[in-house]
Steps between C-alpha positions, in 0.01 A plus 500: 500500500509694176130435438418598861694827485400610149139392547477699818639809346282451188204499742630826660550678170172392350336634818687830460375523141144514626547836675393722206383245241165501329231268634551241219874497538473480875312171472768363263772611739324335793469171309867522412579569867312187609689293240834643615412421864410136399835467318676636809327251731579212266862613481519523878359149544745364244794691650441371849468144380825507308841432655720805558790336303302552177506876551620721217689701762781240490574571136746785421375532139145553639628789713662662191185458303304648785727804507461544124118480527489751782716735294265464200199557725643825630579619146146420385354665804695816418381490137141449623525793741640719219209391273243584768667836564494582130111529478356146537390585852263758358247239379587191698551503881858392589375254761298319227798477268746386756256273678386331185844473345695380804216286631442305179870444432575392853205261496606350162856444620370352827281259306795410276710424806225298653475294182868424523603681183842655490503810289825564310712271723654307216526781252275301263158611631280355766511143619373272777699453815 
């Protein structure tokens, strides 16, 4: 489900990034969007074939980790908004910055989830499930 959700939102953000991007960057964002959509579809297929008992939602530690990640995301989003407001928006359209940044990161995390890699779960780095 993680790959499905993150891949879908990676697709959405990469599409958003195309709004004011240059022609060359627009092509790269479109290719990234297609890759994100493919990851989302693969994640959906895998999620619907897996039993519900394997869900991460049954693990309390996963919920705590999720809350921490969401908190960090909001802090980074605030820092990014401050950076854009401080003058970066003068030479790079905000939709390009947010679309590219969020889209690429969401797609990478979706692909990582699809591959079955747990990031930071053991405190010793990434490992296979």
